[in-house]
N, C-alpha and C positions, 0 to 999 in steps of 0.2 A: 573383863571377861565377856560381858554381855555385848560390848561394842565389837569384840573380836568375832563373836558368833554372828552378829548382824552382817559384818563385812564378809565372812565366809559364806553366809547364805546368799548375799548379793552376788558374789562371784559365781557361785553355783548356778544361780538363776540366769546370769549372763551367758555362762558356758553352755547352758542347755537351750538357749533361745534358738528359734528357727524350726525347720521341719523336723519332726521326730525321726529318730533312727529306726530303721526296720531290722528285723531279725533274720531276714532272708535276702537273697540277691535282688529280688524284685517282688512287688505286690501284684497278685493276680486274683481275679474273682472266680476263675475256673481252672481246672487242672490240665486241660488240653490246650496248649498254646504252641505257636510256631513263630517264625520270623515276622509274620504279619502283625503280631501283637506289638512288636517293637517299631513298626513303621507307621508314620503319620503322613497321609496323602492330602491333607487339607490345604497345603500351600500350592498345589498344582495350578490353582486358579491365577496365581501371579504370573506364570509363564505365558508370555504373549498377550497378557491382558492390558487393558487401558488403565491409566491412572483414574482414580475416583475424582469426583468434583469437590469433595470435602475431605478433611483428614480422615484416615482410616487405619485402624490397628487390627491386624490379623493375629490373634493370640493362639499360642500352643501351651496351655497350662493343663493341669490334671483334669480340669473340667472338659476340655476338648479332646484330650489324649490321656485317658486314665492310666496308661503305662507309667506316666511321670510320677504317680503317687509314690512317695518315699524316696525319690531320686534327687530332691532339692535343686531342681533346675526347671526353668521354663523359658519361653521364647516369645517374641512378638516381632512382626514385620510392620514397620510404620511407614505409611505412604502419605506424603505431604504435597498436595497440589500447590501451585503458585499461591502465595499469600495465606496459606492455611496454618492453623495452630493446633497443637495438642494442649488444651487448656491446663491451667494450674491444677496439679493433682499430686497425690502421694501413693506410694506402695507401702502399706503398713507392715508387710511381712518380708520384704526383700530389698536389697540394693538393685540398681539397674545399671548395666554396662552396655552403652549404646555405641554401635559402629556405624559411621555414615558411609553408605555405599555409593550414593550419587547425589548431586546437588550441593546445597549448603544450608546450614541451619544456625539459628541463634538459639542457644540453650542456656539454662541457668537453674540454680536452686537457691533456697534461702535456708540458712542454718538456724539453730534455736536461739541465737543471739540477734536474729533478724539481719544478718549480713548476707547480701546477694553476691553469689559467685556466678558470673556469666561469661560465655565464650562464643565466639564465631567459629563454627566448625566447617571444615572443607573435607572433600572426599578423602577417605582413609583415616580420618581422625576418630579417636575413641574417647568417650566422656563417661564418667561415673556419676550417678546420682545416688547419694547415700540413702540408706534405708530409712523410710518414714519421713523424709524431708520434702517440703513443697518444691515442685519443679515444673518446668515447662519446656517445650520445643516449638520453634516458630520458623517457618520458611518465608523470609521476607523478600526472596528473589521474585522479580516481576516477570521472569521468562522461563525459568527452569523448575520443574518439580524436584523433590528430594525423596530419597529412600534410605531408611535406616533399619538396622537389625538390633534388637535389644535382647539381652540375656538377663535372667533374674536368678537370684540365689535361693529360690523356693519354687516348689511345684505349683504353688498357689500364692503368688505375690500379692494379689488383691490390688484393685485400683479404686481410689476414692477421688472423684472429681470435686474440687472445692466449690466451683460455682453451683453445680447441681446439688451437692450435699447441703450447702448453706441456704440456697434460695428456692430450691424445688422440694423442700421437705415441709414438715408441719411445725417447724420452729415458730413459736409464737411471735407475731409481728413486732410486738413491743421489745422483745429481746434483740431482734435485728436492728430496730430503730436505735436503741441505746448502744448496741455494740459498734455500729458504724457511724454514730452521731449524725444520723440522717432522718429525714421525715418519712412518715409512712408512705407518702406519695412517691418519694424517690425509691424506696424499697420495692414498692409494687411495680414501678417501671422496670427495675432490674429483673424482678421475677417474671414479668410479662415478656421481656426480651429473651429469656431463656426458654420460654415455652415454644413448642413446635420445632 
């Protein structure tokens, strides 16, 4: 009986994971709204603009566009200049569905059994990065930039950069030395390389 209750509770927790359901059509902080409330103009900078010199993600989450609160969706435009990378990271609250608009990308993720799933994407390809798993995108083309659009199943997917989270925080150096079987000098070199 207790085992049955535990399984039932686990299933209920899984079923309720994700953005909370809202009790209205949409969430608003004021009572007077019009169509402007549902329009985000922050991507206009992409039209006719130049590619950045390093990887750039233009996000549209509930932080940038509060109308998304309660809608369980967000967006990012990913710009990859030649040779750029979106470093290993996770989205703890959402899966990512990426559509490659131009260029080519090497992408991949690592599952919880440490198996790497990698793919070479061409224009028109779509790739899914499962929720909470380590993943990356890399433009290894020496001539062409790449542009991708990512959709997330949460209004606030969150992004945790693994290099930054591990090496640019206050984790005690001895912990990192032991975790990576490395000397303190090696760890400091990595930390220094991530600065600036």
